[in-house]
C-alpha positions as CSV (number, residue, x, y, z in Angstrom):
1,Q,-19.3,0.8,-4.4
2,V,-15.9,0.9,-3.8
3,Q,-14.5,-1.6,-2.1
4,L,-10.9,-2.4,-1.2
5,V,-9.5,-5.5,0.7
6,E,-6.6,-6.5,2.2
7,S,-5.0,-9.6,2.2
8,G,-1.6,-11.3,3.2
9,G,-0.9,-10.1,6.8
10,G,0.8,-12.1,9.4
11,L,4.1,-12.9,11.6
12,V,7.2,-13.2,10.1
13,Q,10.8,-13.1,11.8
14,A,12.7,-10.1,11.2
15,G,14.7,-10.2,8.4
16,G,11.7,-12.4,6.3
17,S,9.6,-10.8,3.8
18,R,5.8,-10.5,3.0
19,R,3.4,-9.6,0.0
20,L,0.2,-7.8,1.1
21,S,-2.4,-7.5,-1.7
22,C,-5.3,-5.1,-2.0
23,T,-8.2,-6.1,-4.4
24,A,-10.6,-3.5,-5.6
25,S,-13.6,-3.5,-7.0
26,G,-16.6,-1.1,-8.0
27,R,-14.4,0.8,-10.4
28,T,-11.4,0.7,-13.3
29,F,-8.4,1.3,-10.6
30,S,-5.6,1.4,-13.4
31,S,-6.7,5.0,-13.4
32,Y,-6.5,6.0,-9.8
33,A,-3.7,6.2,-7.6
34,M,-3.1,3.3,-5.3
35,G,-1.5,3.9,-1.5
36,W,-0.1,1.8,1.4
37,F,-0.3,3.1,4.7
38,R,0.4,1.8,8.0
39,Q,-0.1,2.4,12.0
40,A,1.3,0.8,14.3
41,P,0.5,0.7,18.3
42,R,0.1,4.2,19.7
43,K,1.3,6.0,16.7
44,E,-0.4,8.0,13.9
45,R,-1.3,6.0,10.8
46,E,1.8,7.2,8.1
47,F,2.6,6.8,4.4
48,V,4.5,3.4,3.4
49,A,4.0,3.8,-0.6
50,G,2.2,5.1,-3.3
51,I,1.6,4.1,-7.1
52,S,0.0,6.5,-9.3
53,R,-2.3,5.6,-12.1
54,S,-0.9,3.4,-14.8
55,G,-0.3,5.1,-17.9
56,G,0.6,1.7,-20.0
57,N,4.0,1.3,-17.8
58,G,2.1,0.3,-14.3
59,G,2.6,3.8,-13.0
60,T,5.6,5.2,-11.3
61,S,5.9,4.1,-7.7
62,Y,7.0,6.3,-4.8
63,Y,8.1,5.6,-0.7
64,A,9.0,6.4,2.3
65,D,12.4,7.0,3.4
66,S,12.0,4.2,6.1
67,V,11.1,1.5,3.6
68,K,13.0,2.6,0.2
69,G,15.1,-0.1,-0.8
70,R,13.1,-2.9,1.2
71,F,9.5,-2.7,0.1
72,T,8.2,-2.3,-3.7
73,I,4.4,-2.0,-4.7
74,S,3.2,-2.8,-7.8
75,R,0.3,-3.1,-9.9
76,G,-1.4,-6.7,-11.0
77,N,-2.1,-7.1,-14.4
78,A,-6.0,-6.8,-14.1
79,M,-4.8,-3.3,-12.8
80,N,-7.4,-4.5,-9.9
81,T,-4.9,-5.5,-7.7
82,V,-2.0,-3.7,-5.7
83,Y,0.8,-5.3,-4.1
84,L,3.4,-4.3,-1.5
85,Q,6.3,-6.6,-1.6
86,M,8.1,-6.1,1.9
87,N,11.7,-7.1,2.2
88,S,14.2,-7.4,5.1
89,L,11.6,-7.1,7.6
90,E,12.2,-5.2,11.0
91,P,10.2,-5.3,14.4
92,E,9.7,-1.2,13.5
93,D,7.4,-2.5,10.6
94,T,4.9,-4.2,12.6
95,A,1.7,-2.4,12.0
96,V,-2.1,-2.6,10.7
97,Y,-1.3,-1.8,6.9
98,Y,-4.2,0.0,5.0
99,C,-4.4,-0.1,1.2
100,A,-6.4,3.3,-0.2
101,A,-7.2,4.8,-3.5
102,R,-7.6,7.6,-5.1
103,P,-9.2,8.9,-8.0
104,Y,-6.9,10.7,-10.8
105,D,-6.1,14.1,-10.5
106,P,-3.0,15.9,-12.4
107,W,-2.7,18.2,-9.7
108,R,-2.1,15.5,-7.3
109,T,0.1,12.8,-9.0
110,A,1.8,11.1,-6.0
111,P,-0.7,11.4,-3.4
112,S,1.2,10.6,0.6
113,T,-1.3,12.0,3.3
114,E,-4.3,10.2,4.2
115,N,-6.3,12.9,3.6
116,E,-5.5,13.0,0.0
117,Y,-7.1,9.9,-0.6
118,N,-10.6,9.0,-0.5
119,Y,-11.3,4.9,-0.1
120,W,-9.7,2.6,2.5
121,G,-9.4,-1.0,3.0
122,Q,-9.9,-2.2,6.8
123,G,-6.4,-3.3,7.2
124,T,-4.3,-6.5,7.4
125,Q,-1.6,-6.7,10.8
126,V,1.8,-7.7,10.4
127,T,3.9,-8.3,13.0
128,V,7.4,-8.8,12.9
129,S,9.1,-10.8,15.3
130,S,12.5,-10.5,16.8
């Protein structure tokens, strides 16, 4: 059974940094595309960042425009952990952050929508105070 567990959320001041972790179990996740989404109060869940399956280089990362240059997604050495390093945080980044996974699909190497992902974590709250 696939399980994704997020951690690292909390309260941070504007301009600060936070690193989220997603630990996966139940599969060999180096062959999975992994993503981070977020959902702010009264808003729909939105794509934040994704990383393609590891091809020996850890995978190719891609980002939503709203976080490009501030957030970095990466895989851990064991390949069953994905991180989201968030810098220069803004109050608008306040949301529940979710980790998601999708088995390798050669036709969808950079999934960025909710329905492209098969597995989801429970989410971790990040609150950025101004």
